[in-house]
C-alpha positions as CSV (number, residue, x, y, z in Angstrom):
1,X,88.3,103.5,114.7
2,X,85.1,102.2,116.2
3,X,85.7,98.6,117.3
4,X,84.6,96.2,120.0
5,X,86.9,93.8,121.8
6,X,85.2,90.7,123.0
7,X,86.3,87.8,125.2
8,X,84.9,84.3,124.9
9,X,85.8,81.6,127.3
10,X,86.5,78.3,125.5
11,X,83.0,77.4,124.4
12,X,82.5,76.2,120.8
13,X,78.8,76.7,121.2
14,X,79.2,80.5,121.2
15,X,82.1,80.8,118.7
16,X,80.5,81.4,115.4
17,X,81.5,79.6,112.2
18,X,82.2,83.1,110.7
19,X,84.8,83.7,113.5
20,X,86.3,80.3,113.0
21,X,86.6,81.0,109.2
22,X,88.1,84.4,109.9
23,X,90.7,83.0,112.3
24,X,91.7,80.3,109.8
25,X,92.1,82.8,106.9
26,X,94.0,85.5,108.8
27,X,96.2,82.9,110.5
28,X,97.1,81.3,107.1
29,X,97.9,84.8,105.6
30,X,100.3,85.4,108.5
31,X,102.6,82.4,108.1
32,X,105.5,82.2,109.1
33,X,104.8,84.8,111.9
34,X,102.1,82.4,113.0
35,X,102.2,78.6,112.9
36,X,100.0,77.1,110.2
37,X,96.6,75.7,110.9
38,X,95.6,72.6,108.9
39,X,91.9,73.2,108.6
40,X,88.8,74.6,110.2
41,X,88.7,71.5,112.4
42,X,92.2,72.4,113.6
43,X,91.0,75.9,114.5
44,X,88.1,74.4,116.5
45,X,90.6,72.1,118.3
46,X,92.7,75.1,119.1
47,X,89.7,76.9,120.5
48,X,88.8,73.9,122.7
49,X,92.4,73.9,124.1
50,X,92.2,77.6,124.8
51,X,91.0,79.4,128.0
52,X,90.0,82.5,126.0
53,X,89.4,83.6,122.5
54,X,89.6,87.4,122.1
55,X,88.3,89.0,118.9
56,X,88.0,92.5,117.6
57,X,85.3,93.5,115.3
58,X,84.5,96.9,113.6
59,X,81.0,97.7,112.4
60,X,81.0,95.1,109.7
61,X,84.0,92.7,110.0
62,X,86.3,90.8,112.2
63,X,89.7,92.6,112.2
64,X,91.8,90.7,114.8
65,X,91.9,87.8,117.2
66,X,94.0,86.2,119.9
67,X,94.0,82.6,121.3
68,X,95.0,82.3,124.9
69,X,95.8,79.2,126.9
70,X,96.2,78.9,130.7
71,X,98.2,76.4,132.7
72,X,95.4,73.8,132.6
73,X,95.4,73.4,128.8
74,X,96.1,70.1,127.1
75,X,97.8,72.0,124.3
76,X,100.8,70.2,123.0
77,X,102.7,73.0,121.4
78,X,106.4,73.0,122.3
79,X,106.3,76.7,123.0
80,X,103.3,76.3,125.4
81,X,105.0,73.2,127.0
82,X,108.1,75.4,127.7
83,X,106.0,77.8,129.8
84,X,104.2,75.0,131.5
85,X,107.5,73.7,132.8
86,X,108.5,77.2,133.9
87,X,105.4,78.5,135.6
88,X,102.7,76.9,137.8
89,X,100.0,79.4,136.9
90,X,100.2,81.6,133.7
91,X,98.4,82.8,130.6
92,X,100.0,82.0,127.3
93,X,99.2,84.0,124.1
94,X,99.4,81.3,121.4
95,X,98.7,83.6,118.5
96,X,97.5,87.1,117.7
97,X,96.6,88.4,114.3
98,X,95.3,91.7,112.9
99,X,94.1,92.2,109.3
100,X,96.5,94.3,107.2
101,X,94.1,97.3,106.9
102,X,93.9,97.6,110.7
103,X,97.7,97.2,111.4
104,X,99.3,100.0,113.5
105,X,95.8,101.4,114.4
106,X,95.8,100.2,118.0
107,X,94.0,96.9,117.5
108,X,96.8,94.8,118.9
109,X,97.2,97.2,121.8
110,X,93.5,96.8,122.6
111,X,93.8,93.0,122.5
112,X,96.8,93.2,124.9
113,X,95.1,95.6,127.2
114,X,92.4,93.0,127.7
115,X,95.0,90.3,128.2
116,X,96.8,92.5,130.8
117,X,93.5,93.0,132.6
118,X,92.9,89.3,132.8
119,X,96.4,88.3,133.9
120,X,96.6,91.2,136.4
121,X,93.2,90.2,138.0
122,X,94.4,86.6,138.2
123,X,97.9,87.6,139.4
124,X,99.6,85.4,136.8
125,X,102.4,86.2,134.3
126,X,101.4,86.7,130.6
127,X,103.7,84.6,128.3
128,X,104.3,84.5,124.6
129,X,107.0,83.8,122.1
130,X,108.1,85.7,119.0
131,X,110.1,84.4,116.1
132,X,113.7,85.6,115.8
133,X,114.3,83.2,112.8
134,X,112.5,84.0,110.6
135,X,112.6,87.4,112.1
136,X,109.4,89.0,113.1
137,X,110.7,92.5,114.0
138,X,107.3,94.1,114.1
139,X,106.2,91.7,116.9
140,X,109.5,92.0,118.7
141,X,109.1,95.8,118.7
142,X,105.5,95.6,119.8
143,X,106.2,93.3,122.7
144,X,109.2,95.4,123.8
145,X,107.0,98.5,123.8
146,X,104.5,96.5,125.9
147,X,107.3,95.8,128.5
148,X,107.6,92.1,127.9
149,X,111.0,90.6,129.0
150,X,112.8,88.0,126.9
151,X,113.7,85.2,129.3
152,X,115.3,82.9,126.8
153,X,115.9,82.3,123.1
154,X,115.3,78.7,121.9
155,X,115.7,76.9,118.6
156,X,112.9,74.7,117.4
157,X,113.9,73.0,114.1
158,X,114.7,75.8,111.6
159,X,112.9,78.4,113.8
160,X,114.3,80.4,116.6
161,X,112.0,82.1,119.2
162,X,112.3,84.6,122.0
163,X,110.4,83.3,125.0
164,X,108.8,86.4,126.7
165,X,106.9,87.2,129.8
166,X,105.2,90.2,131.4
167,X,104.6,90.1,135.1
């Protein structure tokens, strides 16, 4: 598969409206694995809170994205705040999504390869969480294969999440 993986530092001036629309649509199609986004404005706010946006595009279309925060974000997510209490410096993968037709074709691995490169160069842990209720087995398997460690499992309302880190 001929794809490009691009990294954007949080700058809405260079994040296209097409990318914002794509992020919103694929996010909404991946609920409950991903938390819902209320609107395109909500996506833009998420991008402003982020340190990095990573996107993957084939010749014609966007096929995946990731939103990544660092320890300096103003993001109010309970999951992010958990890691902010645990670590002084870190990167937090808030959400990753890949379109159905590109699933299990290495797109997620390419995104994470870029994330490992960034976290390794900065000498900071890479953090994320994965739903255990409702169960997101595909993501749990992926993160296990990528050598993430589960450091704790927490309940947030009706959801339960495995808090994970890779050093």
